[in-house]
C-alpha positions in Angstrom: 237.7 35.7 -106.7 235.7 38.8 -107.7 236.5 42.0 -109.6 235.2 45.3 -108.2 235.2 48.9 -109.4 235.9 51.4 -106.6 235.3 55.0 -107.4 237.1 57.7 -105.5 240.0 55.3 -105.2 242.5 57.9 -103.8 240.1 58.9 -101.1 240.4 58.4 -97.4 237.9 55.6 -97.0 238.5 54.0 -100.5 242.2 53.4 -99.8 241.4 51.2 -96.8 238.5 49.4 -98.6 240.8 48.6 -101.5 243.5 47.3 -99.2 241.0 45.0 -97.5 239.5 43.7 -100.7 242.9 42.8 -102.2 243.9 41.2 -98.9 240.8 39.0 -99.4 242.1 38.0 -102.8 239.9 40.2 -105.0 240.8 42.3 -108.0 240.2 46.0 -107.8 239.9 48.6 -110.5 240.0 52.1 -109.1 239.1 55.5 -110.6 239.8 59.0 -109.2 240.3 62.4 -110.9 242.6 63.6 -108.1 240.8 66.9 -107.9 241.8 69.8 -105.8 239.0 69.7 -103.2 241.9 69.4 -100.8 245.7 69.2 -101.3 246.3 66.3 -103.8 249.5 65.3 -101.9 247.2 63.3 -99.5 245.6 61.5 -102.4 248.9 60.8 -104.0 250.3 59.4 -100.8 247.3 57.0 -100.6 247.8 56.0 -104.2 251.4 55.2 -103.5 250.3 52.7 -100.8 247.9 51.1 -103.3 250.3 51.0 -106.2 252.4 48.3 -104.5 249.4 45.9 -104.2 249.0 43.1 -106.7 245.6 43.0 -108.4 245.0 46.8 -108.3 244.6 48.8 -111.5 244.1 52.6 -111.5 242.4 55.0 -113.9 243.0 58.7 -113.5 239.6 59.8 -114.8 236.3 61.4 -113.9 233.0 59.6 -113.2 231.3 62.7 -114.7 233.0 62.0 -118.1 230.9 59.5 -120.2 234.0 58.5 -122.2 235.5 56.9 -119.0 232.9 54.2 -119.0 233.7 53.4 -122.7 237.3 52.9 -121.8 236.4 50.8 -118.8 234.1 48.5 -120.7 236.7 48.2 -123.5 239.2 46.7 -121.1 237.1 44.7 -118.7 234.2 42.4 -119.7 232.5 42.2 -116.3 232.5 43.3 -112.7 230.8 41.7 -109.7 230.1 45.0 -108.1 230.8 48.7 -107.7 231.7 50.5 -104.5 230.9 54.1 -105.2 232.9 56.3 -102.9 233.7 59.1 -105.3 232.2 62.4 -104.1 232.7 66.0 -103.3 232.6 65.8 -99.5 232.3 68.4 -96.7 229.4 70.3 -95.5 231.0 73.7 -95.3 232.7 73.7 -98.7 229.4 72.7 -100.3 228.0 76.1 -99.2 230.7 77.8 -101.3 230.5 75.8 -104.5 227.2 74.0 -104.6 227.2 73.4 -108.4 230.4 71.3 -108.1 228.9 69.2 -105.4 225.7 68.6 -107.4 227.6 67.8 -110.5 229.9 65.2 -108.9 227.5 63.6 -106.4 224.3 63.6 -108.4 225.2 63.7 -112.1 228.3 61.6 -111.6 226.2 59.0 -109.8 223.7 59.0 -112.6 226.5 58.2 -115.1 227.6 55.3 -112.9 224.1 53.9 -112.6 223.7 54.0 -116.3 226.9 52.1 -116.8 225.8 49.5 -114.2 222.6 49.0 -116.2 224.3 48.8 -119.6 227.2 46.5 -118.4 224.9 44.2 -116.4 226.9 44.9 -113.2 224.6 43.4 -110.5 225.7 45.2 -107.3 226.2 48.7 -106.1 227.3 49.9 -102.7 226.6 53.7 -102.5 228.3 55.9 -99.9 226.0 58.4 -98.3 226.2 60.5 -95.2 224.7 61.1 -91.7 224.4 64.7 -92.7 221.3 63.7 -94.6 219.4 63.5 -91.2 219.3 67.2 -90.8 219.2 69.4 -87.7 217.6 67.5 -84.9 217.5 63.8 -85.5 216.6 61.3 -82.8 219.7 60.0 -81.0 220.9 57.4 -81.7 219.6 57.9 -85.2 217.9 55.0 -87.1 217.7 54.8 -90.9 214.0 55.6 -90.9 214.6 59.1 -89.3 213.6 62.1 -91.5 216.1 62.6 -94.3 214.1 65.1 -96.4 215.4 68.3 -94.7 219.1 68.5 -95.4 220.9 71.6 -94.2 223.4 71.9 -97.1 223.8 70.9 -100.7 226.3 68.2 -99.8 223.6 66.2 -98.0 221.0 67.2 -100.6 223.2 65.8 -103.4 223.7 62.6 -101.5 219.9 62.3 -101.0 219.5 62.7 -104.8 222.0 59.9 -105.3 220.2 57.6 -102.9 216.8 58.2 -104.6 218.3 57.7 -108.1 219.8 54.4 -107.0 216.4 53.3 -105.8 214.9 54.1 -109.2 217.5 51.9 -110.9 216.8 49.1 -108.4 213.1 49.4 -109.1 213.4 49.7 -112.9 216.4 47.4 -113.6 216.9 45.3 -110.6 220.2 46.8 -109.5 221.0 45.4 -106.1 221.9 48.5 -104.0 223.1 49.0 -100.5 223.3 52.6 -99.3 225.8 53.0 -96.5 225.4 56.2 -94.5 228.7 57.1 -92.9 228.8 58.9 -89.5 232.0 60.8 -88.6 235.0 58.7 -89.8 238.5 59.2 -88.6 241.9 57.6 -89.0 245.3 58.0 -90.6 245.6 60.1 -93.8 242.1 61.6 -93.4 240.8 64.6 -95.1 242.3 67.9 -93.8 238.9 69.5 -93.2 238.1 66.8 -90.6 238.3 67.7 -87.0 240.8 65.2 -85.7 243.3 66.0 -88.5 242.9 69.7 -87.8 243.3 69.4 -84.1 246.4 67.2 -84.4 248.0 69.5 -86.9 247.3 72.7 -84.9 248.5 71.3 -81.6 251.6 69.7 -82.9 252.6 72.8 -84.9 251.7 75.3 -82.0 249.0 76.9 -84.1 245.8 78.4 -82.8 243.1 75.7 -82.4 239.7 77.0 -83.8 236.7 75.4 -82.2 233.3 76.2 -83.7 230.6 77.0 -81.1 231.2 76.1 -77.5 232.8 72.7 -78.2 229.9 70.8 -76.5 228.8 69.4 -79.9 228.7 65.6 -79.7 229.9 63.2 -82.4 229.9 59.4 -82.8 233.3 58.7 -84.4 234.0 55.6 -86.4 237.5 54.3 -87.1 238.5 53.8 -90.7 239.1 50.1 -90.5 235.6 49.5 -89.1 234.0 51.6 -91.9 235.9 49.7 -94.6 234.8 46.4 -93.1 231.2 47.5 -93.2 231.4 48.7 -96.8 232.8 45.3 -97.9 230.1 43.4 -95.9 227.5 45.6 -97.7 228.4 43.8 -101.0 226.1 41.0 -100.1 222.8 40.9 -102.1 220.1 42.7 -100.2 217.8 44.2 -102.8 217.7 47.9 -101.8 218.6 48.8 -98.3 219.9 51.8 -96.4 222.3 51.0 -93.6 224.0 53.3 -91.0 227.7 52.7 -90.4 228.7 54.6 -87.3 230.6 54.7 -84.1 229.7 53.0 -80.9 231.4 55.7 -78.8 230.3 59.4 -78.6 232.4 62.3 -77.4 232.2 66.0 -77.3 234.5 68.2 -79.3 236.0 69.6 -76.1 236.7 66.0 -74.8 238.3 65.1 -78.1 240.6 68.1 -77.9 241.7 67.1 -74.5 242.5 63.5 -75.7 244.7 64.8 -78.5 246.4 67.3 -76.2 247.3 64.3 -73.9 248.7 62.2 -76.8 250.7 65.1 -78.3 251.9 66.3 -74.9 251.0 69.9 -75.6 248.3 72.2 -74.4 246.2 73.7 -77.2 245.8 77.4 -77.8 242.0 77.3 -78.2 240.0 80.0 -79.9 236.2 79.5 -79.8 234.5 80.9 -82.9 230.9 81.2 -83.9 229.3 77.9 -85.0 228.7 77.2 -88.7 225.0 77.0 -89.8 225.8 73.9 -91.9 227.0 72.0 -88.9 224.8 69.8 -86.7 224.9 69.7 -83.0 225.1 66.0 -82.6 225.4 62.7 -84.5 225.2 59.2 -83.2 224.3 56.2 -85.3 221.8 53.5 -84.5 223.5 50.5 -86.0 220.9 47.8 -85.2 220.3 47.3 -88.9 223.9 46.9 -89.7 224.2 44.2 -87.1 221.2 42.3 -88.3 221.7 42.6 -92.1 225.5 42.7 -92.4 226.7 41.1 -89.2 228.8 44.3 -88.7 229.9 45.7 -85.4 232.3 48.6 -84.8 235.3 47.3 -82.8 238.0 50.0 -82.6 237.8 52.1 -79.5 238.7 55.8 -79.5 241.5 55.0 -77.2 243.0 52.7 -79.9 242.1 54.7 -83.0 243.1 58.3 -82.1 246.7 57.3 -81.4 246.8 55.8 -84.9 245.9 59.1 -86.5 248.3 61.1 -84.3 251.2 58.7 -85.0 250.5 58.9 -88.7 250.7 62.6 -88.6 253.9 62.6 -86.7 255.5 60.1 -89.1 254.4 62.1 -92.2 254.9 65.5 -90.6 257.6 66.6 -93.0 255.0 67.1 -95.7 251.7 66.8 -93.9 252.3 70.0 -91.9 252.3 71.9 -95.2 248.8 70.7 -96.2 246.5 73.7 -96.3 243.5 73.3 -93.9 240.3 74.3 -95.7 
């Protein structure tokens, strides 16, 4: 079977991608610097799940460090592809530390592209974001919608990564599929994500802060569906940009009500002013993913939200102490 490099291996999406790849019989080399963008205990928990898997090798290192690639090439002669999930993520944090986001998401991606060129690695799957579509995209949003007016440096840095990847495809023939994620949820997610926050706040009887009036709409995608789409994107396509997004939309207020019902508690809701980096709605047009990848999101919110809530309750002894950004 194939050998793949997965960057950001201790991340929310990467853990599930790696588990699925290994279940299919592949070998995976993972890299992650375990930075403090959020509490590393979540990343360490994910790594503990991966450490038990045969065929997984982990490097604690940084994609921004050129010496990492020398070590990688010194130990492995070839890879069939790279799934590039390492990134500083989060639209709000990017407003506070834009230089860090640009360094990781743009300069780190350039280092990886150069390594692909030098090592002859033929395939790159590059994770991007629906935030790239800006303030008022058409709904559902197709891949050809305007992506040149990002609202924060996170989306801008991802746009830079997409464009550089195209350059390497054009100059060196690197087969690249850009997957633009819409709002992803599931067990062991990032603590800045809305479902994690709502679950924690309600379970622990803490005030629930809702930005704006709560009528913002999101198309949520369950983690397993996203991982399946990422792996399907390893097929040779030339250079393509493909949305991976949920088939169900829900308002933030409706989401809150569902989590209240599952937890069995009423939320103490505080509505606060909306953040200028947030968008009012996102909802993916996944026609292209269906036609090019044969991908279809399958997990309904009614199935997926309980998985997240149950994970939190099972891991509550330590998860309740994770600071919420």
